[in-house]
C-alpha positions in Angstrom: -20.3 29.1 -38.5 -19.2 26.2 -36.7 -18.6 26.9 -32.7 -15.9 24.8 -30.8 -17.4 24.2 -27.4 -14.5 23.1 -25.6 -11.1 24.3 -26.3 -7.9 25.6 -24.2 -6.8 28.5 -26.0 -4.9 29.7 -22.9 -2.8 27.0 -23.1 0.8 27.7 -23.0 1.4 25.7 -26.3 -0.2 28.7 -27.9 1.9 31.5 -26.4 4.0 32.0 -29.6 1.1 32.0 -31.9 -2.3 32.6 -30.0 -3.5 35.4 -32.5 -2.5 33.1 -35.6 -4.5 30.2 -34.2 -7.5 32.4 -33.5 -7.6 33.7 -37.3 -6.7 30.1 -38.9 -10.3 29.2 -36.7 -12.1 31.9 -38.2 -10.8 31.3 -41.7 -11.9 27.9 -41.4 -15.7 29.1 -40.5 -15.1 28.4 -36.8 -16.5 32.0 -35.5 -17.1 31.0 -31.8 -14.6 29.2 -29.6 -15.4 28.6 -25.9 -12.0 28.5 -23.6 -12.6 26.1 -20.6 -10.9 26.7 -17.5 -9.9 24.0 -15.3 -7.6 25.9 -12.4 -8.3 29.3 -11.3 -5.3 30.7 -12.9 -6.4 29.0 -16.1 -9.9 30.8 -15.8 -8.6 34.0 -15.4 -6.5 33.6 -18.5 -9.7 32.5 -20.5 -12.0 35.5 -18.7 -9.0 37.8 -19.8 -9.2 36.5 -23.3 -13.1 36.7 -23.7 -12.6 40.3 -23.0 -9.7 40.8 -25.6 -11.1 38.6 -28.7 -14.5 38.9 -30.2 -16.2 35.5 -30.7 -14.0 34.3 -27.7 -16.0 33.2 -24.6 -14.9 31.6 -21.5 -16.3 29.0 -18.7 -14.8 28.8 -15.4 -13.8 26.3 -13.0 -11.6 23.7 -11.2 -11.1 19.9 -12.8 -10.3 17.0 -11.2 -6.6 17.7 -11.7 -7.1 21.2 -10.1 -8.4 19.6 -6.9 -5.3 18.8 -5.7 -4.1 22.2 -5.8 -7.3 23.7 -4.7 -6.5 26.6 -1.7 -8.9 28.0 0.7 -10.8 30.8 -1.2 -10.2 29.2 -4.6 -14.0 28.4 -4.6 -15.3 32.1 -3.9 -12.7 33.0 -6.4 -14.0 30.9 -9.5 -17.6 32.4 -8.5 -16.4 35.9 -8.7 -15.0 34.9 -12.3 -18.5 33.8 -13.0 -19.8 36.9 -12.8 -17.7 38.4 -15.4 -18.9 39.4 -19.4 -18.2 36.8 -21.6 -18.4 33.8 -18.6 -21.5 31.5 -20.4 -20.4 28.2 -18.6 -18.8 26.6 -15.1 -16.0 23.9 -16.3 -14.6 21.8 -16.7 -15.6 19.9 -13.7 -16.0 16.4 -12.9 -14.0 13.1 -11.9 -11.0 11.4 -13.2 -9.9 7.8 -12.4 -7.8 7.4 -14.9 -4.6 9.8 -13.8 -5.3 9.7 -10.2 -3.7 12.8 -9.1 -6.3 13.7 -6.8 -7.7 11.5 -4.4 -11.6 10.2 -5.1 -12.6 12.1 -2.0 -11.3 15.3 -3.1 -12.4 15.3 -6.9 -16.0 14.5 -5.1 -15.9 17.4 -3.1 -14.7 20.0 -5.5 -17.1 18.5 -8.3 -19.9 19.4 -5.8 -18.9 22.6 -4.6 -18.8 23.5 -8.7 -22.0 22.0 -9.0 -23.6 24.5 -6.3 -22.0 27.6 -8.2 -23.4 26.6 -11.3 -26.7 26.0 -9.7 -26.2 29.4 -7.6 -25.4 31.3 -11.0 -28.1 29.5 -13.5 -25.0 28.5 -15.6 -24.3 25.4 -17.4 -21.8 23.0 -17.3 -18.7 21.5 -19.2 -18.2 18.0 -17.3 -15.2 15.9 -17.8 -15.2 12.5 -16.9 -12.9 9.5 -17.2 -13.3 5.8 -15.9 -15.7 7.1 -13.2 -19.2 7.7 -15.4 -21.1 5.5 -12.5 -19.8 7.3 -9.6 -20.1 10.5 -11.4 -23.7 10.2 -12.8 -24.9 9.1 -9.7 -24.2 12.8 -8.2 -25.2 14.4 -11.3 -28.7 12.8 -11.1 -29.0 14.4 -8.0 -28.7 17.7 -9.3 -32.1 18.6 -10.9 -31.4 22.0 -11.7 -28.6 21.7 -13.8 -28.0 22.1 -17.6 -24.8 21.1 -19.5 -22.8 19.0 -21.6 -20.6 15.7 -21.1 -17.6 16.8 -22.7 -15.2 14.0 -24.7 -17.9 11.1 -24.2 -16.3 8.1 -23.4 -19.2 6.0 -21.5 -20.9 3.2 -23.0 -24.7 3.2 -23.9 -26.1 3.0 -20.3 -24.2 6.1 -19.5 -25.3 7.8 -22.6 -29.1 6.9 -21.5 -28.6 8.4 -17.9 -26.8 11.2 -19.8 -29.8 12.4 -22.1 -32.6 11.4 -19.3 -30.8 14.2 -17.4 -31.8 16.6 -20.3 -28.0 16.9 -20.8 -25.7 17.1 -23.9 -22.9 15.3 -25.2 -19.9 16.8 -27.6 -17.2 14.8 -29.3 -13.8 16.4 -30.9 -11.1 14.5 -32.8 -12.0 10.7 -31.4 -14.9 10.5 -33.1 -12.8 10.3 -36.6 -10.5 7.7 -34.8 -10.7 4.2 -36.6 -10.7 2.3 -32.7 -14.1 4.6 -32.0 -16.6 2.7 -34.1 -18.8 2.0 -30.5 -19.1 6.4 -30.0 -20.1 6.7 -34.0 -22.6 4.3 -33.4 -23.9 5.9 -30.2 -23.5 8.9 -32.1 -25.7 8.0 -35.1 -28.2 6.9 -32.9 -29.0 9.9 -30.6 -31.2 12.6 -30.6 -29.3 15.2 -33.0 -30.6 18.4 -30.8 -28.2 17.3 -27.7 -24.8 17.1 -29.7 -22.1 19.5 -29.8 -18.7 19.8 -31.6 -15.4 20.4 -30.0 -11.6 20.1 -30.5 -10.1 20.1 -26.8 -7.4 21.8 -28.3 -4.1 21.5 -28.0 -5.1 17.8 -27.1 -6.9 15.0 -29.2 -6.6 15.7 -33.0 -8.6 14.8 -35.7 -7.4 11.7 -38.0 -4.8 12.9 -40.5 -3.4 15.2 -37.6 -2.6 12.9 -35.2 0.6 13.4 -33.1 0.5 17.2 -34.2 -1.1 19.8 -31.5 -4.8 20.4 -32.2 -6.3 24.0 -33.0 -10.3 24.8 -33.5 -9.4 25.3 -37.3 -9.4 21.5 -37.3 -13.3 21.3 -36.0 -14.4 21.3 -39.5 -12.8 17.8 -39.8 -14.9 16.6 -36.7 -18.3 17.7 -38.5 -17.4 16.1 -41.8 -17.2 12.9 -39.9 -20.5 13.3 -38.1 -22.0 14.1 -41.1 -21.1 10.9 -42.7 -22.6 9.2 -39.2 -25.6 11.3 -39.5 -26.1 10.9 -43.4 -26.2 14.8 -44.0 -24.5 17.4 -45.8 -21.8 19.2 -43.6 -23.7 22.2 -43.9 -26.6 20.6 -42.2 -24.3 19.3 -39.5 -22.6 22.6 -38.9 -26.2 24.2 -38.8 -27.5 21.8 -36.1 -24.8 21.7 -33.8 -24.1 25.6 -33.9 -27.8 25.9 -33.1 -27.3 23.3 -30.0 -24.5 25.2 -28.7 -26.0 28.7 -29.1 -28.9 27.5 -27.2 -27.0 25.5 -24.4 -24.6 28.4 -23.8 -26.7 31.1 -24.9 -23.6 32.5 -27.4 -24.8 36.0 -29.0 -28.6 35.6 -28.3 -30.6 37.4 -25.8 -32.8 35.4 -23.4 -36.1 37.5 -24.0 -37.8 39.9 -21.3 -36.2 38.9 -17.9 -37.6 41.8 -15.7 -41.2 44.0 -16.3 -43.1 46.2 -14.6 -46.4 45.4 -13.3 -48.2 47.6 -11.2 -45.6 49.0 -8.2 -43.9 45.7 -8.4 -40.8 44.1 -10.6 -41.2 41.1 -12.1 -38.7 38.7 -12.6 -39.0 36.1 -15.5 -36.9 32.9 -15.2 -38.3 30.0 -16.6 -41.0 28.8 -19.1 -40.7 25.2 -17.7 -43.5 24.6 -15.3 -44.4 20.9 -13.5 -48.2 21.8 -14.4 -50.3 22.0 -17.2 -53.1 24.3 -15.9 -56.2 24.4 -18.3 -56.7 28.5 -17.5 -53.0 29.1 -18.2 -52.2 30.8 -21.6 -47.8 29.7 -21.2 -47.8 27.5 -24.1 -50.3 29.4 -26.8 -49.5 33.1 -25.5 -47.4 33.8 -22.8 -48.1 37.7 -22.6 -48.8 39.9 -19.8 -49.7 43.8 -20.0 -48.4 43.6 -23.6 -45.0 42.0 -22.4 -44.1 38.7 -24.1 -42.5 36.3 -21.7 -41.5 33.7 -24.3 -38.2 33.1 -23.3 -35.8 32.2 -25.8 -33.4 30.7 -23.5 -33.1 31.0 -19.4 -31.3 33.6 -18.1 -28.1 33.8 -16.0 -27.5 35.4 -12.5 -25.5 38.1 -14.1 -28.2 38.6 -16.9 -31.2 38.8 -14.1 -29.1 41.6 -12.2 -28.8 43.5 -15.7 -32.3 43.3 -16.3 -33.4 44.7 -12.9 -30.4 47.4 -13.0 -32.9 49.4 -14.6 -35.5 49.4 -12.2 -34.4 50.8 -9.2 -37.8 52.1 -7.9 -39.6 49.2 -7.2 -39.7 48.0 -3.5 -40.9 44.8 -4.5 -39.3 42.1 -6.5 -41.5 39.3 -7.2 -40.2 36.0 -8.9 -43.3 35.1 -11.7 -43.3 35.1 -15.4 -45.2 32.2 -17.2 -42.9 29.6 -15.5 -42.7 28.0 -12.1 -40.1 30.0 -10.6 -38.6 27.5 -8.2 -37.5 25.0 -10.8 -34.7 27.6 -10.8 -34.7 27.4 -6.8 -30.6 27.9 -6.5 -30.9 31.2 -8.4 -33.7 32.5 -6.9 -31.8 31.9 -3.9 -28.8 33.9 -5.4 -30.8 36.7 -6.3 -33.1 37.4 -3.4 -30.2 37.2 -1.2 -28.6 40.1 -3.2 -31.9 42.3 -3.2 -32.7 41.5 0.1 -29.5 43.1 1.5 -30.4 46.2 -0.8 -33.5 46.7 1.3 -35.8 45.2 -1.6 -38.9 43.1 -0.6 -39.3 39.8 -2.3 -42.2 37.7 -2.9 -42.6 34.5 -4.8 -45.7 33.0 -7.0 -45.2 29.4 -7.3 -47.4 26.2 -8.2 -45.8 24.6 -4.3 -44.8 21.5 -6.3 -40.9 22.6 -6.0 -40.5 19.9 -3.2 -41.6 16.9 -5.4 -39.3 18.5 -8.0 -36.2 18.6 -5.4 -36.7 15.5 -3.6 -36.2 17.6 -0.4 -38.2 20.5 1.6 -37.1 23.9 0.0 -39.2 26.2 2.5 -37.0 26.1 5.1 -34.0 27.5 2.4 -36.4 30.3 1.7 -36.5 31.4 5.0 -35.1 35.2 5.6 -34.9 35.4 1.8 -38.6 35.4 1.0 -41.4 37.9 2.8 -44.1 36.7 0.9 -45.3 33.4 -1.1 -48.3 33.0 -3.2 -49.4 29.4 -3.9 -52.1 28.1 -6.3 -54.2 26.2 -4.7 -57.2 26.3 -7.1 -58.7 23.6 -5.4 -59.8 21.8 -1.9 -60.1 18.1 -3.5 -57.3 16.4 -5.0 -59.0 15.1 -8.0 -60.4 18.1 -9.1 -57.1 19.7 -8.7 -55.4 17.0 -11.0 -58.1 17.7 -13.8 -57.5 21.6 -13.4 -53.7 21.9 -13.1 -52.7 18.5 -14.9 -49.6 18.0 -12.7 -46.6 15.8 -14.1 -46.7 14.4 -10.5 -50.2 12.9 -11.0 -51.7 11.7 -7.5 -48.6 12.8 -5.4 -49.2 16.5 -6.3 -52.0 17.5 -4.2 -50.7 16.1 -1.0 -47.3 18.0 -1.8 -48.9 20.9 -2.2 -50.7 20.9 1.0 -47.2 19.9 2.6 -45.6 22.8 0.7 -48.2 25.4 2.5 -47.9 24.0 5.7 -44.2 24.1 5.5 -44.5 27.8 4.2 -46.3 29.1 6.9 -43.4 27.8 9.5 -40.6 29.5 7.2 -42.2 32.4 5.6 -43.6 35.8 7.2 -46.8 35.9 4.8 -48.6 32.9 2.8 -51.1 33.3 0.5 -53.2 30.6 -1.0 -54.8 31.7 -4.2 -57.5 30.2 -6.6 -58.6 31.4 -9.9 -62.0 32.6 -10.9 -63.1 29.6 -13.1 -65.9 27.2 -13.8 -65.6 24.1 -11.6 -63.0 26.0 -8.7 -64.7 26.4 -5.4 -63.5 28.9 -4.3 -65.3 29.0 -0.8 -63.9 25.4 -0.1 -60.3 26.5 -1.2 -60.8 29.4 1.4 -61.5 26.9 4.3 -58.6 24.9 3.3 -56.3 27.4 3.2 -57.6 28.6 6.5 -56.6 25.1 8.0 -53.3 25.0 6.4 -52.2 28.6 8.1 -52.3 30.4 5.1 -54.5 33.8 4.1 -56.5 33.6 0.7 -57.3 35.5 -2.4 -59.3 35.0 -5.0 -57.5 35.5 -8.7 -59.2 37.2 -11.6 -58.7 35.0 -14.8 -56.0 36.6 -17.2 -57.3 36.9 -20.7 
């Protein structure tokens, strides 16, 4: 089964035969298609199409061309659409300096608003960039919580390195098969195979052999054939690789895993398995199991999936963002869900390693003020050297001073702050207790989880 990760089935050019186009795609082995929004109206059409047709998903957003026509309330309306069933991303969004239908300033403003929406909803982005790579990549590099794909990639090798350095995917369609696209094929040939997606951008950019015609998802196998030639693998292998990549990024047809679980009187939320530390006593990589619950995520949940997981638990007064990962890596999603839960009268706690400010490059405890009732911060050492040995932070020597500053900031912004230390050989819990008191936090010793 192939996945067309970027098509515009809602386009008016498909009005006369949309059902037949979808059937031809399925007959060609393209079983899943993502309809891409670019305006509020187009996003609505995409959501309706996803609800009506099996195997069709949608993204919602305002693209550089739609930025000119944006009206008050459009961003909020797109946000409401993002919570609908079948919506798997925000897009397409970005910058386009080729046509200049919209000023660079207006395009950048809408792009930033769309990126904020994607972070808040925990959804990947589908990015459009034409003749604006330097400006757009500079914006993206400041958004640490993003996942997504640079669609119809047209940058150079330096741009590709920056895109991949941010953990983003790239996709290509018909242009990959054009004779003039030798540079693109050369880059694709050498790039990581787990970061490439297929698309058609239908009804635009048909592959070689169909130039001048209306493009449609049924032509996607021709793109895969070109890709297989560049990677020197079979068509079937190219299909399987790119389909697996698309499913992983957009979560197509695959549940994330255990998102919410009960422990005693609280319900815990498992947002990510990623962490900026590799503590010697942590079982995250080997056996992320608590009370029989396997917390190994197949992919990270979006806001809608977190809400659905929490909907089954209305008895627990306290909701804890924890899991076998660092929840504040997904700060935007924590803020979104915590805000909604606070309005419903729930108590919010966050368990963290206290290194989020190094990751995001800004003070984050003020952003949690009024949202979080209690925060538990893993201190584990009163000495920087010992902390590095026990917790093995990615940030190295910068980590412990940042942790200390985080606890100080939390004490100013969050009602209950508890520094913790695990019972483990080499952990001086008495020294940790003294440091916690100096920083304005309470202190608790944690039992080692076997």
